[in-house]
C-alpha positions as CSV (number, residue, x, y, z in Angstrom):
1,M,-36.5,26.1,-47.5
2,A,-39.5,24.0,-46.2
3,V,-42.4,24.0,-48.6
4,T,-45.9,24.3,-46.9
5,E,-49.1,23.2,-48.6
6,L,-49.8,26.7,-49.6
7,D,-46.3,27.2,-50.9
8,F,-46.6,24.0,-52.9
9,E,-49.8,25.2,-54.5
10,L,-48.1,28.4,-55.4
11,L,-44.9,26.7,-56.4
12,G,-46.6,25.0,-59.3
13,E,-47.5,28.4,-60.8
14,L,-44.1,29.9,-60.1
15,H,-42.3,26.9,-61.7
16,R,-44.5,27.4,-64.8
17,Q,-43.5,31.1,-64.9
18,I,-39.9,30.2,-64.6
19,V,-40.1,27.6,-67.4
20,T,-42.0,30.1,-69.6
21,I,-39.4,32.7,-69.2
22,R,-36.6,30.1,-69.8
23,E,-38.3,28.9,-73.0
24,F,-39.1,32.4,-74.2
25,E,-35.5,33.5,-73.7
26,T,-34.1,30.3,-75.3
27,E,-36.3,30.9,-78.4
28,L,-35.0,34.5,-78.6
29,L,-31.4,33.2,-78.4
30,H,-31.9,30.8,-81.3
31,A,-33.7,33.5,-83.3
32,S,-30.8,35.9,-82.7
33,R,-28.2,33.3,-83.8
34,R,-30.2,32.8,-87.0
35,G,-30.1,36.5,-87.6
36,D,-33.8,37.0,-87.2
37,L,-33.5,39.5,-84.3
38,A,-31.3,42.5,-83.7
39,D,-28.2,42.1,-81.6
40,A,-29.7,44.4,-78.9
41,T,-31.6,41.6,-77.3
42,H,-30.6,41.1,-73.7
43,L,-31.5,37.8,-72.1
44,C,-32.2,36.9,-68.5
45,L,-31.4,33.2,-68.8
46,G,-30.5,32.0,-65.3
47,Q,-32.3,34.9,-63.5
48,E,-35.9,33.6,-63.9
49,A,-36.6,33.0,-60.2
50,I,-36.2,36.6,-59.4
51,A,-39.0,37.7,-61.8
52,A,-41.3,34.9,-60.7
53,G,-40.7,35.3,-57.0
54,T,-40.9,39.1,-56.8
55,M,-44.2,39.3,-58.8
56,A,-45.8,36.7,-56.6
57,A,-45.5,39.2,-53.7
58,L,-47.3,42.0,-55.4
59,R,-51.0,42.9,-55.7
60,P,-52.3,43.0,-59.3
61,D,-52.4,46.8,-59.2
62,D,-48.8,47.2,-58.0
63,L,-46.3,48.7,-60.4
64,I,-42.9,47.9,-61.7
65,T,-40.1,49.6,-63.6
66,S,-37.8,47.2,-65.5
67,T,-34.4,47.1,-67.3
68,H,-32.9,46.3,-70.7
69,R,-33.0,42.7,-69.4
70,G,-36.6,42.8,-68.6
71,H,-38.5,40.1,-70.5
72,G,-38.8,37.9,-67.4
73,H,-40.3,40.7,-65.3
74,C,-42.9,41.4,-67.9
75,I,-43.9,37.8,-68.4
76,A,-44.2,37.2,-64.6
77,K,-46.3,40.4,-64.3
78,G,-48.8,38.9,-66.8
79,A,-47.6,40.2,-70.2
80,D,-48.7,38.3,-73.3
81,I,-45.8,36.4,-74.9
82,R,-47.2,36.8,-78.4
83,R,-47.4,40.6,-78.1
84,M,-43.9,40.6,-76.6
85,M,-42.6,38.5,-79.5
86,A,-44.3,40.9,-81.9
87,E,-42.6,43.9,-80.3
88,L,-39.2,42.3,-80.6
89,Y,-39.9,41.8,-84.3
90,G,-40.9,45.4,-84.7
91,K,-44.5,44.5,-85.5
92,A,-47.5,46.8,-85.2
93,S,-49.2,44.2,-82.9
94,G,-46.3,44.5,-80.4
95,Y,-46.8,46.2,-77.0
96,C,-45.2,49.4,-78.3
97,R,-46.3,49.1,-81.9
98,G,-42.7,48.1,-82.8
99,R,-41.4,51.5,-81.5
100,G,-39.6,50.1,-78.4
101,G,-38.3,46.7,-79.1
102,S,-36.6,44.4,-76.6
103,M,-35.3,47.0,-74.2
104,H,-38.5,49.2,-74.0
105,I,-41.5,46.9,-73.5
106,A,-44.3,48.4,-71.4
107,D,-47.9,47.6,-70.6
108,F,-49.4,50.2,-68.4
109,S,-52.7,48.3,-68.0
110,L,-50.7,45.7,-66.2
111,G,-48.6,48.1,-64.1
112,I,-45.5,47.5,-66.3
113,C,-44.3,51.1,-66.5
114,G,-41.6,50.5,-69.0
115,A,-38.3,48.6,-69.5
116,N,-35.4,50.9,-69.9
117,G,-32.3,50.8,-72.1
118,I,-30.4,53.3,-69.9
119,V,-28.7,51.6,-66.9
120,G,-30.1,52.8,-63.7
121,A,-32.5,55.3,-65.3
122,G,-35.7,53.6,-63.9
123,M,-34.8,54.3,-60.3
124,P,-35.6,58.0,-60.2
125,I,-38.7,57.3,-62.2
126,A,-39.8,54.6,-59.7
127,N,-39.7,57.3,-57.0
128,G,-42.2,59.4,-59.0
129,I,-44.5,56.4,-59.6
130,A,-44.4,55.7,-55.8
131,L,-45.0,59.4,-55.0
132,A,-48.0,59.4,-57.3
133,A,-49.4,56.3,-55.6
134,R,-49.0,57.9,-52.2
135,L,-50.5,61.3,-53.1
136,K,-53.5,59.5,-54.8
137,G,-53.9,57.2,-51.8
138,T,-54.0,54.0,-53.8
139,G,-51.8,51.9,-51.5
140,Q,-49.8,50.7,-54.5
141,V,-46.1,49.8,-54.2
142,C,-43.6,50.2,-57.0
143,L,-40.9,47.5,-57.6
144,C,-37.8,48.9,-59.3
145,F,-35.4,46.4,-60.9
146,F,-31.8,47.1,-61.7
147,G,-28.5,45.3,-62.1
148,D,-25.4,45.3,-60.0
149,G,-23.7,47.6,-62.6
150,A,-26.5,50.3,-62.0
151,S,-25.5,50.6,-58.4
152,N,-22.4,52.5,-59.6
153,Q,-24.5,55.1,-61.4
154,G,-25.3,58.5,-59.9
155,A,-29.0,57.8,-60.4
156,F,-28.8,54.9,-58.0
157,H,-27.6,57.1,-55.2
158,E,-29.8,60.1,-55.9
159,A,-32.9,57.8,-56.1
160,L,-32.2,55.8,-52.9
161,N,-31.5,59.0,-51.0
162,L,-34.7,60.7,-52.1
163,A,-36.9,57.6,-51.6
164,S,-35.5,57.2,-48.1
165,I,-36.0,60.8,-46.9
166,W,-39.6,60.8,-48.4
167,K,-40.3,57.3,-47.2
168,L,-41.7,56.3,-50.6
169,P,-43.5,53.0,-51.2
170,V,-40.8,51.6,-53.4
171,V,-38.7,48.4,-53.3
172,F,-35.4,48.5,-55.1
173,V,-34.5,45.1,-56.5
174,C,-30.9,44.5,-57.5
175,E,-30.5,41.5,-59.8
176,N,-26.8,40.9,-59.0
177,N,-25.8,38.5,-61.8
178,Q,-22.1,39.0,-61.0
179,Y,-21.2,41.0,-64.2
180,A,-21.9,44.5,-65.5
181,V,-21.4,43.8,-69.2
182,S,-17.9,42.1,-68.9
183,M,-16.8,43.6,-65.6
184,A,-17.1,41.4,-62.5
185,A,-19.0,42.9,-59.6
186,N,-16.1,42.4,-57.3
187,E,-14.0,44.5,-59.6
188,S,-16.5,47.4,-59.8
189,M,-17.2,47.8,-56.0
190,A,-14.9,48.0,-53.0
191,I,-17.6,46.3,-50.9
192,E,-18.9,42.7,-51.2
193,N,-22.6,43.4,-51.5
194,V,-24.7,46.0,-53.2
195,A,-27.1,45.7,-50.2
196,D,-24.3,47.1,-47.9
197,R,-24.9,50.5,-49.5
198,A,-28.4,50.6,-48.0
199,A,-27.1,51.7,-44.6
200,G,-25.9,54.9,-46.1
201,Y,-29.5,55.8,-47.0
202,G,-31.2,54.7,-43.8
203,M,-33.0,51.8,-45.3
204,P,-32.8,48.0,-44.8
205,G,-30.5,46.1,-47.1
206,V,-31.5,42.5,-47.6
207,I,-29.5,39.8,-49.4
208,V,-31.4,36.8,-50.8
209,D,-30.5,33.7,-52.9
210,G,-31.9,34.9,-56.2
211,N,-32.3,31.4,-57.6
212,D,-34.5,30.3,-54.8
213,V,-37.9,31.4,-55.9
214,L,-39.6,31.0,-52.6
215,A,-36.9,32.9,-50.7
216,V,-37.2,35.7,-53.2
217,R,-41.0,35.8,-52.8
218,E,-40.7,35.9,-49.0
219,A,-38.0,38.7,-48.9
220,T,-40.0,40.7,-51.4
221,A,-43.2,40.3,-49.5
222,Q,-41.6,41.6,-46.3
223,A,-40.2,44.6,-48.2
224,V,-43.5,45.3,-50.0
225,E,-45.4,45.1,-46.7
226,R,-43.1,47.6,-45.1
227,A,-43.4,50.0,-48.1
228,R,-47.2,49.7,-48.1
229,A,-47.4,50.4,-44.4
230,G,-45.5,53.7,-44.8
231,G,-42.1,52.3,-43.6
232,G,-40.3,53.4,-46.7
233,P,-38.0,51.7,-49.2
234,T,-35.9,48.6,-49.0
235,L,-32.9,47.6,-51.0
236,L,-33.2,43.9,-51.9
237,E,-30.2,42.2,-53.5
238,C,-30.9,39.0,-55.3
239,K,-27.7,37.0,-55.9
240,T,-27.9,35.2,-59.3
241,Y,-26.0,34.5,-62.5
242,R,-26.8,35.1,-66.1
243,I,-26.1,32.0,-68.2
244,S,-26.0,33.9,-71.5
245,G,-23.7,36.7,-72.4
246,H,-24.5,40.4,-71.9
247,Y,-26.6,40.3,-75.1
248,A,-27.7,37.5,-77.3
249,M,-24.7,37.5,-79.7
250,D,-22.1,38.3,-77.0
251,P,-19.1,35.9,-77.5
252,D,-18.9,35.8,-73.7
253,R,-15.2,35.2,-73.5
254,Y,-14.6,37.2,-70.3
255,R,-16.1,34.7,-67.8
256,P,-14.3,31.5,-66.7
257,R,-15.9,28.4,-68.3
258,E,-15.8,26.6,-65.0
259,E,-17.7,29.3,-63.3
260,K,-20.5,29.3,-65.8
261,Q,-20.7,25.5,-65.8
262,W,-21.0,25.4,-62.0
263,W,-23.9,27.8,-62.0
264,E,-25.7,25.9,-64.8
265,K,-25.2,22.5,-63.1
266,N,-25.7,23.4,-59.4
267,N,-27.9,26.6,-59.3
268,D,-30.3,26.5,-62.2
269,P,-33.7,28.1,-61.2
270,V,-35.6,25.7,-63.5
271,E,-34.1,22.7,-61.9
272,R,-34.3,24.0,-58.3
273,S,-38.0,24.9,-58.5
274,G,-38.7,21.7,-60.3
275,Q,-36.9,19.7,-57.6
276,L,-39.1,21.2,-54.9
277,L,-42.2,20.0,-56.8
278,V,-40.7,16.5,-57.1
279,E,-40.1,16.4,-53.4
280,R,-43.8,17.0,-52.9
281,G,-44.9,14.3,-55.4
282,T,-44.7,15.7,-58.9
283,T,-43.1,13.3,-61.3
284,D,-40.3,13.9,-63.7
285,E,-42.7,13.0,-66.5
286,E,-45.1,15.7,-65.4
287,L,-42.3,18.3,-65.4
288,K,-41.1,17.2,-68.8
289,A,-44.7,17.4,-70.1
290,L,-45.1,20.9,-68.7
291,R,-41.9,22.1,-70.3
292,K,-42.9,20.5,-73.7
293,Q,-46.3,22.2,-73.5
294,V,-44.7,25.6,-72.6
295,R,-42.2,25.2,-75.4
296,G,-45.0,24.7,-77.9
297,E,-46.8,27.8,-76.6
298,V,-43.7,29.9,-77.0
299,R,-42.9,28.6,-80.5
300,E,-46.5,29.2,-81.6
301,A,-46.3,32.8,-80.2
302,H,-43.1,33.2,-82.1
303,R,-44.6,31.9,-85.3
304,L,-47.7,34.1,-85.1
305,A,-45.6,37.2,-84.2
306,K,-43.3,36.7,-87.2
307,D,-46.3,36.4,-89.4
308,D,-48.0,39.6,-88.1
309,E,-48.4,42.7,-90.1
310,P,-45.3,44.9,-90.1
311,C,-45.4,48.5,-88.8
312,P,-46.8,51.0,-91.3
313,E,-44.2,52.6,-93.5
314,T,-44.9,56.1,-92.0
315,V,-43.4,56.8,-88.7
316,E,-46.4,59.0,-87.8
317,T,-44.1,61.5,-86.2
318,C,-46.5,64.1,-84.8
319,V,-49.1,61.6,-83.8
320,D,-46.8,59.3,-81.9
321,I,-44.4,61.9,-80.4
322,Y,-46.9,64.5,-79.1
323,T,-50.2,63.8,-77.4
324,P,-53.3,64.8,-79.5
325,Q,-54.9,67.7,-77.5
326,E,-56.7,71.0,-77.9
327,P,-54.4,73.9,-77.5
328,A,-54.9,76.2,-74.5
329,P,-57.4,79.0,-75.3
330,D,-55.9,82.3,-76.3
331,S,-57.0,84.9,-73.6
332,G,-56.0,87.7,-75.9
333,P,-54.4,91.1,-75.0
334,V,-53.7,92.0,-71.4
335,P,-56.8,93.8,-70.1
336,E,-56.3,97.5,-69.3
337,G,-55.8,98.2,-65.7
338,S,-54.2,94.8,-64.9
339,P,-51.9,95.1,-61.9
340,E,-48.2,95.5,-62.3
341,K,-46.2,92.5,-61.3
342,T,-42.7,91.3,-61.6
343,F,-41.8,88.3,-63.9
344,V,-41.2,86.3,-60.7
345,E,-44.6,87.2,-59.2
346,A,-46.3,86.3,-62.5
347,L,-44.7,82.8,-62.5
348,G,-45.7,82.3,-58.8
349,Q,-49.2,83.4,-59.6
350,A,-49.5,80.9,-62.5
351,I,-48.3,78.0,-60.3
352,A,-50.5,78.9,-57.4
353,E,-53.6,79.2,-59.5
354,E,-53.0,75.9,-61.2
355,M,-52.3,74.2,-57.9
356,E,-55.6,75.6,-56.6
357,R,-57.5,74.5,-59.8
358,D,-56.0,71.1,-60.2
359,S,-55.0,68.9,-57.2
360,R,-52.7,66.9,-59.5
361,V,-50.2,69.7,-59.8
362,V,-47.2,69.3,-57.5
363,L,-44.0,71.4,-57.3
364,I,-40.7,69.6,-56.9
365,G,-37.2,71.1,-56.5
366,E,-34.4,72.4,-54.5
367,D,-35.5,75.0,-51.9
368,V,-38.9,75.4,-53.5
369,G,-40.7,75.0,-50.2
370,K,-39.4,76.6,-47.0
371,R,-37.2,79.1,-48.9
372,G,-39.6,79.8,-51.8
373,G,-37.1,78.8,-54.5
374,A,-33.8,80.3,-55.3
375,F,-35.6,83.3,-57.0
376,Q,-38.6,83.3,-54.7
377,V,-41.0,82.1,-57.4
378,S,-42.8,79.7,-55.0
379,A,-42.7,81.9,-51.9
380,G,-45.7,81.1,-49.7
381,L,-46.8,78.0,-51.6
382,M,-45.7,75.4,-49.1
383,E,-47.7,77.2,-46.4
384,R,-50.7,77.4,-48.7
385,F,-50.6,73.9,-50.2
386,G,-48.6,71.9,-47.7
387,P,-45.3,69.9,-47.9
388,E,-46.9,66.9,-49.8
389,R,-47.5,69.1,-52.9
390,V,-44.6,71.5,-52.5
391,R,-41.7,69.2,-52.1
392,D,-38.2,70.3,-51.1
393,T,-35.5,68.0,-52.5
394,P,-31.8,67.5,-52.0
395,I,-29.4,68.9,-54.7
396,S,-30.2,66.0,-57.0
397,E,-31.2,67.2,-60.4
398,A,-31.6,63.7,-61.9
399,A,-33.7,62.6,-59.0
400,I,-35.9,65.7,-59.3
401,V,-36.6,65.3,-63.0
402,G,-36.9,61.5,-62.8
403,C,-39.4,61.8,-60.0
404,G,-41.3,64.2,-62.2
405,V,-41.3,61.7,-65.1
406,G,-42.6,58.9,-63.0
407,A,-45.3,61.0,-61.3
408,A,-46.4,62.4,-64.7
409,M,-46.7,58.9,-66.1
410,Q,-49.1,58.1,-63.2
411,G,-51.4,61.1,-63.8
412,L,-49.9,63.9,-61.7
413,R,-48.9,67.3,-63.2
414,P,-45.4,67.9,-61.7
415,V,-43.6,71.2,-62.1
416,C,-39.9,70.5,-61.6
417,E,-37.6,73.5,-60.8
418,I,-34.0,73.4,-61.8
419,M,-32.2,76.4,-60.3
420,F,-30.1,77.2,-63.4
421,S,-30.5,75.7,-66.9
422,D,-26.8,75.0,-66.8
423,F,-27.6,72.3,-64.2
424,V,-29.8,70.3,-66.5
425,T,-26.6,68.7,-67.8
426,V,-26.6,66.3,-64.8
427,A,-30.3,65.5,-65.6
428,M,-30.2,65.2,-69.4
429,D,-30.8,61.5,-69.4
430,Q,-34.1,61.9,-67.6
431,I,-35.0,64.8,-69.9
432,A,-33.8,63.6,-73.3
433,N,-33.9,59.8,-72.9
434,Q,-36.9,59.5,-70.6
435,A,-39.4,62.3,-70.6
436,A,-39.0,63.1,-74.3
437,K,-39.1,59.6,-75.6
438,M,-41.6,57.7,-73.5
439,R,-44.8,58.5,-75.5
440,Y,-43.2,57.4,-78.8
441,M,-41.0,54.6,-77.4
442,F,-44.0,53.0,-75.7
443,G,-46.3,53.2,-78.7
444,G,-48.5,56.0,-77.4
445,Q,-49.5,54.1,-74.3
446,V,-48.6,57.0,-72.0
447,S,-48.1,60.8,-71.9
448,V,-45.7,62.7,-69.7
449,P,-47.4,65.9,-68.7
450,M,-44.7,67.7,-66.8
451,V,-43.0,71.1,-66.8
452,I,-39.2,71.5,-66.2
453,R,-38.6,75.2,-65.2
454,A,-35.1,76.7,-65.2
455,T,-33.6,80.1,-65.2
456,S,-31.5,80.7,-68.3
457,G,-29.3,83.2,-70.1
458,C,-26.9,85.9,-69.0
459,A,-28.1,88.5,-66.6
460,G,-25.1,90.8,-66.8
461,R,-24.1,89.8,-63.3
462,A,-20.8,88.1,-64.1
463,R,-21.9,84.6,-63.2
464,G,-19.4,82.9,-65.5
465,A,-19.5,80.0,-67.9
466,Q,-21.5,77.5,-65.8
467,H,-24.4,79.8,-64.7
468,S,-25.0,81.9,-67.8
469,Q,-25.7,79.6,-70.7
470,S,-28.6,79.7,-73.2
471,L,-29.2,76.0,-73.9
472,E,-32.5,76.1,-75.7
473,A,-31.0,74.6,-78.9
474,W,-30.2,71.4,-76.9
475,F,-33.9,71.0,-76.1
476,M,-35.1,72.0,-79.6
477,H,-32.9,69.2,-80.9
478,T,-34.8,66.5,-78.8
479,P,-38.0,65.3,-80.4
480,G,-40.7,65.0,-77.8
481,L,-40.0,68.1,-75.8
482,K,-41.8,71.5,-76.1
483,V,-39.7,74.6,-75.5
484,V,-41.1,77.8,-74.1
485,Y,-39.2,81.1,-73.5
486,P,-41.3,84.1,-72.6
487,S,-40.3,87.8,-72.6
488,T,-42.8,89.6,-70.4
489,P,-44.5,89.0,-67.0
490,A,-48.0,88.5,-68.6
491,E,-46.6,86.0,-71.1
492,A,-44.8,84.2,-68.3
493,K,-48.1,83.7,-66.5
494,G,-50.1,82.8,-69.7
495,L,-47.5,80.4,-71.1
496,L,-46.7,78.7,-67.8
497,T,-50.4,78.1,-67.2
498,A,-50.7,76.5,-70.7
499,A,-47.5,74.5,-70.1
500,I,-48.8,73.0,-66.8
501,R,-52.0,72.0,-68.6
502,D,-50.2,70.5,-71.6
503,A,-50.1,66.7,-71.9
504,D,-46.4,66.6,-73.0
505,P,-43.1,67.5,-71.3
506,V,-42.4,71.2,-71.5
507,I,-39.0,72.9,-71.0
508,F,-39.9,76.4,-69.6
509,L,-37.0,78.8,-69.6
510,E,-37.0,82.0,-67.5
511,H,-34.4,84.5,-68.5
512,K,-32.5,85.7,-65.4
513,G,-32.3,89.2,-66.8
514,L,-36.1,89.5,-66.9
515,L,-37.0,88.2,-63.4
516,Q,-37.5,91.6,-61.8
517,D,-39.0,93.2,-64.8
518,L,-42.4,94.8,-64.1
519,G,-45.5,94.6,-66.4
520,P,-49.3,94.3,-66.3
521,V,-50.4,90.8,-65.5
522,P,-54.1,89.7,-65.8
523,E,-55.8,88.5,-62.7
524,G,-57.5,85.1,-62.7
525,E,-57.6,82.7,-65.7
526,Y,-55.1,83.7,-68.4
527,T,-53.6,81.4,-71.0
528,I,-51.5,81.8,-74.1
529,P,-51.4,78.7,-76.4
530,L,-48.0,77.1,-77.0
531,G,-46.8,77.6,-80.5
532,K,-48.2,81.1,-81.0
533,A,-45.8,83.9,-81.7
534,A,-46.5,87.6,-81.1
535,V,-45.8,90.6,-83.3
536,K,-44.3,93.1,-80.8
537,R,-43.8,95.8,-83.4
538,E,-45.2,96.2,-86.9
539,G,-42.8,97.0,-89.7
540,T,-42.2,96.9,-93.5
541,D,-38.5,96.9,-94.2
542,L,-37.2,93.8,-92.3
543,T,-38.2,91.3,-89.7
544,I,-36.3,90.8,-86.5
545,V,-37.1,87.3,-85.1
546,T,-36.2,86.7,-81.5
547,Y,-37.4,85.6,-78.1
548,A,-36.9,86.1,-74.3
549,R,-34.7,89.1,-73.2
550,A,-33.5,89.6,-76.8
551,V,-37.0,90.9,-77.6
552,H,-36.3,94.0,-75.6
553,I,-33.0,94.4,-77.3
554,A,-34.7,94.2,-80.6
555,L,-37.4,96.7,-79.7
556,H,-34.7,99.2,-78.5
557,A,-32.8,98.7,-81.7
558,A,-36.0,99.2,-83.8
559,K,-36.4,102.7,-82.2
560,R,-32.8,103.5,-83.3
561,L,-33.5,102.2,-86.8
562,E,-36.6,104.3,-87.0
563,R,-34.5,107.4,-86.7
564,D,-32.5,106.2,-89.7
565,G,-35.7,105.6,-91.8
566,I,-35.8,101.8,-91.4
567,D,-39.1,100.3,-90.3
568,A,-38.4,97.0,-88.4
569,E,-41.0,94.4,-87.5
570,V,-40.2,92.4,-84.3
571,I,-41.5,88.9,-83.9
572,D,-41.4,87.3,-80.4
573,L,-41.5,83.6,-81.0
574,R,-42.3,82.9,-77.3
575,T,-42.4,79.1,-78.1
576,L,-39.5,77.5,-79.9
577,V,-41.1,74.1,-80.1
578,P,-43.7,74.1,-81.5
579,L,-42.6,77.0,-83.8
580,D,-45.2,79.4,-85.1
581,T,-44.1,79.0,-88.7
582,D,-47.3,80.7,-90.0
583,A,-46.5,84.0,-88.2
584,L,-42.8,83.7,-89.0
585,L,-43.3,83.2,-92.7
586,A,-46.1,85.8,-93.0
587,S,-43.8,88.5,-91.6
588,V,-40.8,87.4,-93.8
589,R,-43.1,87.5,-96.9
590,K,-44.2,91.0,-96.0
591,T,-40.7,92.5,-95.4
592,G,-38.5,90.3,-97.6
593,R,-35.6,90.6,-95.1
594,V,-34.9,88.8,-91.9
595,L,-32.5,89.1,-89.0
596,V,-32.6,86.3,-86.3
597,L,-31.4,87.5,-82.9
598,T,-30.5,85.1,-80.1
599,E,-28.3,85.0,-77.0
600,D,-27.6,81.4,-77.8
601,C,-24.2,80.8,-79.4
602,Q,-24.0,80.6,-83.2
603,T,-22.9,77.1,-84.2
604,A,-25.9,74.8,-84.6
605,G,-27.9,77.2,-82.5
606,A,-31.6,78.1,-82.6
607,A,-31.0,80.9,-85.1
608,A,-29.7,78.4,-87.7
609,E,-32.9,76.3,-87.4
610,I,-35.1,79.4,-87.7
611,I,-33.3,80.5,-90.8
612,A,-33.5,77.0,-92.3
613,T,-37.3,77.0,-91.8
614,I,-37.5,80.4,-93.6
615,T,-35.4,79.4,-96.6
616,D,-37.2,76.1,-96.9
617,S,-40.6,77.7,-97.2
618,A,-40.2,81.3,-98.2
619,F,-37.0,81.5,-100.2
620,E,-38.8,83.2,-103.1
621,A,-39.9,86.1,-100.9
622,L,-36.4,87.0,-99.7
623,K,-34.7,90.1,-101.0
624,A,-31.5,89.4,-99.2
625,A,-29.8,86.5,-97.5
626,P,-31.0,86.1,-93.9
627,L,-28.6,87.2,-91.1
628,R,-28.2,85.8,-87.7
629,L,-26.8,87.8,-84.8
630,T,-26.0,85.6,-81.8
631,A,-23.6,85.2,-78.9
632,Q,-20.1,84.4,-79.8
633,D,-19.0,80.7,-79.8
634,V,-17.2,81.0,-76.4
635,P,-18.1,80.0,-72.9
636,L,-19.4,83.2,-71.3
637,P,-16.6,84.8,-69.4
638,Y,-16.8,86.1,-65.8
639,S,-15.4,89.5,-66.6
640,Q,-18.3,91.9,-67.3
641,P,-16.6,93.8,-70.1
642,L,-15.7,90.4,-71.8
643,E,-19.2,89.1,-71.2
644,S,-20.7,92.2,-72.9
645,C,-18.4,91.7,-75.9
646,A,-19.7,88.1,-76.2
647,L,-23.4,89.0,-76.5
648,P,-25.4,91.0,-79.0
649,N,-26.8,94.4,-78.0
650,S,-29.1,97.0,-79.5
651,S,-26.2,98.7,-81.3
652,S,-25.0,95.5,-83.0
653,V,-28.6,94.7,-83.9
654,A,-29.0,98.1,-85.5
655,T,-25.8,97.8,-87.4
656,A,-26.7,94.4,-88.8
657,A,-30.1,95.6,-89.7
658,K,-28.8,98.5,-91.7
659,R,-26.4,96.2,-93.5
660,L,-29.3,93.9,-94.4
661,V,-31.5,96.7,-95.7
662,R,-29.0,98.9,-97.4
663,G,-26.5,96.3,-98.5
């Protein structure tokens, strides 16, 4: 490639970046071999030209998502090598305060929106980042890096499809280093090039020599210009080769020695970029001096990072995992005379009022626009707020949630709808590994204010094992998520409003058996703080702890118990994370007996955690061992009689309560 005067001026800086990345990675390799660093250090030796070339095509305010092999991307985007070293050593001065390490470096002030240890996971997130840029009108573009192995992940296909149909300002950069761990690219694909897949999504697929820094810059610049002008995404495949193994201590026996030696001898980015400078008058001595200088800077950064203060002994769980914030105000009891609305109408009202109040709120999901959602929660919202804020998606749950994660990281307030909670299984990476972990993993640099709504539970309509599950315990088990499960239309509105305003990711479950229930719903501003339970019935003989549709079962059972002289108190938790332990323990200390009722199955379910909380803190107040009444440990059957047998009902609740009180 011919080098113009302008290119030559730029090439000097690009060569310095390439050398810095090479020296940084080499220093890490030596540290790993000495046992100073963890094995989970993935190096980009041999791929340096891609990082340098792509970043040279960006504006300073453009954004990137990176990979587990992302040190080079961060350095080329302007990251400080000392802070990066400190992060790899788990020091408090590291970018993520030692919480993230090699695979999770981020600096949101530089537009580095997180490296990612899950292969392909950054791609749906990049869509959300790009969507936020478009809705905010910033003109920014998001560059999304991934390896050849990630092109075989479902997230790749979902993300490219969504980016294409929405024409998002994102460029997908495949660093094809010929191997996914130990599997050669030609063994994992039936086509020759990853870029060939672009045609299936209606976007350009461009192949470039990934070790030619100027060629990479030029191809990236064209893709970025297209994205910034509204032309949509490009799939850019940079052909390269990683000199080191998959991770620092990888024995690397799976690649032919001759192959590796050829790439090192004939296609080294350091040598190639240096040779271009030599051709324009730079001397070998000047190149050697530069490399010596950079090596000294890297070694000094390494020394200083090793000597930095370690992380504090406390993990600061609550501070790091959840965003410090004032709880939503408690609007109190429902005013008399409030109009009757269904649960569905109350949810729709909450979303509409928040979209009206806050332009950052967007609704994303399957059929949420033209159809109004599978259960008509969002009926009329697309007409009212337009297709930019009420966004219909393909059937792509990982793309939906990942888009929400990226948009939330960039300041939007996405509400993502998943038709049935059973379907979150295909989006659990984006929920559990991305949304839930980002604040902690990135050292508190970012919050993820998003709501994931899903219908849940059995509605008595024989929908079978894959449309009837109660999966709240899965979410309770994931630090970083908040879990809400209301039981009345008024609470649906008040809690959803609070969830949308919350600064952390909230799983908002809507029981299918309650969707058409009627109840008074306040007009206008109405919020219920997350983490506040409600006493639905006062009692003295035992406490029934429950939530969602089971609240109504408990209240019906309490009436039956009253006829038998047993006075039951019913606690509606409403929020499972955070749990209102004060209200829970106060009731147990008053009655001395507790029955936990859920439609979740028994083993390792929500009931077990609630009982553990009680016995940990109020064991001395118990007059009898706590009982749990749950669904049976079976996939819910299609047959309605069998389905009824698998679930608790008011009769089984009353029987269990009598046994608890009378022995």
